[in-house]
N, C-alpha and C positions, 0 to 999 in steps of 0.2 A: 227456595233458590239459594245457592251458596253465594255468599258475598266475596268479592275478590279482595285478597290481601293487598292493601296499598303498598306495603313494603316490597312485596314480590314484584308488583308492576313497576315500581321504581328501579329495582335491581335489574330488570330485563331491558330497560332502556339503554341505548348506546350512550356513552359519555358525551357531553357537549363538546363542540369544536375546540374551545379553549383548553379543555382537559386533555383532548387528544394531542393538541399542539404541545402542551406541557410534557406529556409522556414522550413525545418525539425528542425533546431536548433533555430527557432524563439521562443520567450518567450511564445507566445500563443499556441505553438505546443509542449509544454513540455510533455503533456499526450501521444501524438503520439510517441514522442521520447522514453518515458518510455516503452510503449507497445513493440516497436521494440527491445529495449534493453533487455527486459525480455524474449521475444521470442528467441533471439539469445543466451541468457544465459541459458534458459531451454534446448536448443539444445546442450549445451557445458558444462559449468563449474558447473551449479547449482546441477546437479545430483551428481557430485563428492563431492561438498561441503555438500550435504545432507548426503552422506555416512559418512562423518566425524562426523556430528552431531549425527547420529545413533550410531556410536561407542562411542560417549561421553555419550549418554543415557545409553548404556550398562555398561559403567564404573560407572555411578551413582548407578545402581543396585548392584554393587560390593562395594558400600560405599566409592568411591573415592572422597575425599573432593574437589579436584581441578576440577573435572568434574562438581560437584554441583556449584562451583564458576563460571565456564565457562557458564553453562546453565543459572544461575541466572543473570549474566551480559548480556547475549543475550536477555533475556526477559526484562531486565531493558532498554536496547537499544530500543527494540520494543515499550516500554512504553514512553520513553523520546523523541525519534526522531520525531514522528508526531507533538507533541506539539511544539518542538523547530523549526521544519520546518514551522509550521503555523505562529509562531511569526515572523520569519525572512522574510516570503513571504507576509504577510497580506497586508501591505501598498502598495506594488507593484501591487498586484492583484486588490486591490480596486482602485488604480489609473488608471489601464487599463480599468476597468469597467466605471469609471467616464469619461474618454476620449471618450469612445464609446457611452456615453449617456445611460448607462444601470446601473441596480443594480442587486444584486443577486436575489432579490425577483421578478424582472421583468422577469428573466429567469426561474422562478419556474414553474414546471409542476407537475402533479399528481404523476408521476413516481419519480421525484426528491424529492417530499415531503415524499415519503416512504423511499427512500434511504438515505436522509440526516437527518433522525430522530436522534436526540442526544441520545435517549434511546438505540438504537442499538449499537452505539459506546461506550456508557458508560458500557453496559453489557460486551462487548468485553474487555474493559480496566480492568474491575473487574477480568476477567479470567486471564489476563496477570499479574495483580498485585498479584493475588493469587499465580501464578507460581513464581514470584519474592520472595514472602515471604517464599514459600516452599523451594526453592533452596538456596537463600542467607541467609534466616533465619537459616536453618539447618547448613550452613557453619559457620555462626557467633556464633550461640547459642547452637549448638549441635543437636543430633537426637531427643531428647525429647522436642523439642520446643513446640509441640502441647499440651504437658502435663504440661507445665509451664504457668499457666494463667497470672502470673504477667508480662510475656514478650509477650506471644502470643496475648492476647486480645488487649493491646495497639498497637501492630504491625498491627493487623487487622483494628482497628479504624483509625490509621494513614494512612494505605493503602486506606481505603474508602474515607477519607477526601482529600487526595492528588489526587485520581482518579477523584473526583468531580472538583477539580481545573484544572487538566489536560484536562478534557473534555471541561471545559469552555474555556480554552485557544485555544483548537482546533476549537471550533465552533465560537469563536470570530473572526476567520479568515473570516467569511462570512458577518461580519458587518463592515461598514465603520468606521474608527477611528474618534473620536470627537475632539481630540487635538493632537498636535505634540508629537512625542515620546521623552522620556527623553534621550534615547540613539540614537544619530545621525547616528550611523552605520546602523540602520534599514532603513534609507532613501537611502543608497548607493546601487549600482548595486551588489556589493559583497555580500550584505545581502541576496538578492534573490538567487544568485548562491549557497551560503552556504545552504540556505533553500532547494534548489533542491537536493543538495548532501544528505542532511538528509532524504529527502523523497525517493530518489533512494535506499539508504542503507536500509531504513525501508522496502521497497518493497522486496529487496533481502532476508531479514530475514523471511518475510511472505512466500515467495516462497520456501524457504528451508523447512518450515513446510508443505507446499502444496506438495512438491516433495516426502515427506516421504510416501505418498500414493502409489507411484510407486514401493516401496520396499515391499509392502504387498503381501503375497502369493496368488494372484488371478489368477484363470485359465481363459481360454477363455469363453465368454458367450455361454451357451448351446442352447439358442434359441433367436429368434428375440425379444421376450418379455423381456428376461433378458438383451439383448443388449440395448433396448430402456429404460428400467428402470435404467440401469447403466449410460446411457448417460444423462438422466434427473437428476439423483443424482449428477453426476460430474459437470454438468453445474450449478446446484444450489449451490454446495459447492464452486465451482470456484468463483462465484459471491460474496459469503460471505467472502472468503479469499482475493480476489483481490480488492474488493471495498474499504475497509478502507484505505489502503495506497494510492489508486488511487483517492480518493474522492476529494482532493484539485485541481487536474487537471480536474476532471470530472465537477467541478463547472464552468469551462470555455468552455468545448467542449461537454457537454451532449446533445446538440441539433444538433450536427454534426452526420449524419448517419454513417460515417466511424468509429466513435469512438467505437461503439459496435463491429464492425468487427475486429478492431485492438486489442480490449480487448480479444476477442475470440481467435485471432491469438496468443496472448501472452500466453494464457493458453493451447493452442492446443497440444503442445508436451506432457504435463502431461495427458491430457484427452485421447489422442490417445493411450498412453502406457497402461493406465488402462483399456481402452475399449477392447483392443486386448488381455489383460491378462499380468500379470507381472511375471509369473513363467518362 
């Protein structure tokens, strides 16, 4: 009778729970951690937070200046946080790729070529910058901002120029740096941790906007065709909303099959609520 190799038996055992938890918090698994975090948040606090923002939008319609300030600041954060996170995390991401003998281009696929197109992110940032001008501009310069060409036109041009710079900083994340940073803090572990915090906060704000769909007065689907059409629409919109703040982590785990499952899991609470009807 052949004796079992104890080493083989040990290798076939699944890792203990504390090892699996440690892997979840590994730097290369930040995307997985984000997906699980958003899934749990969608089951709990995000719907309550969304209700708060809906009330703020209602106050804006009543010309409450502080509601305009709150929304303007929210959109400003959605505009600033991804660029700040990209700058803080860029060198650490590129160092991991270098240690693995990879480059971002080597991981490039047809799918990632479509998803990582700067034009998509630039258009999204233009929409966000327009919201910033609308809310903060009215708070600072009054309701007749659009009728004041001397103020409105320079603001629009400034928003366009800054959005170009912001998009450049975001996509510079995918290129290896050519020289050491002027700010040594960017080489410290705290830099990447702070960058992760920025990206997690950015995702929360995007998810608040996504959760607003669950407050729309939608009834139950009347037929299978309506159910299928609603499901397709929701999955498409979920990708558009979830991809921009998830993009930085997707650059590392896009080729892992579980990535798409965990991204779907993160969005599933909203998708299910809208599928079955929100009335």
